[in-house]
C-alpha positions, 0 to 999 in steps of 0.5 A: 374132131375139129370138123365135128365142132366146127373148128376146121372147114370140111371139103366135103359135107359129112353127116354127124354119124360119119364124123362121130364114127371117125372120132371114136372108131379107133379108140373102140378098137385100140385101148390107148386111143381112149385116153387120146380122145378124153384128152382132145375133147377137153383140150378143145373145150378148155378156154373155147370162147365159140359157143357153138364149137363148145357145145359140140364139144360138150356134145362129143364128151357126153358121147365119149363118157357113154362109150367107154371110160378113160384109164384109171390115170386119166380118170381123176382128171376128167372127174376134176374137169367135170366138176369144175364145169358143173354149171354146164348142162351136161356136165352132171350127165357126163359124170353119170354116163362115165360111173355107168361106163366104168361099172360096165367096164368093170363087169366086162373084165370080170366076165372075161377073167371068169371066162379065161378061168373056165377054159 
């Protein structure tokens, strides 16, 4: 994450896709890592006064909100963070993507439970 945001030097040049794959791959496979990714992004964005780093952090948050929602425990904190940063151009988009990911997640769980009932 810090390499993507330019806060940590990388020994070899990596593409943006390589870095984002590394960041999100584990969370897509293991549910508990989703909240960890959200927490790390929010931590990197909080009081970040380096413009480039902050913009890259917002890019990561934008990607994250479209990939998967946080847990129900973390959700209100993410929403509060986004509301507190509504002056940022990506904040509204992140909130919309988050709501869409939440709806998609609910639909997937409903489909999974229906499939299990059919078996």
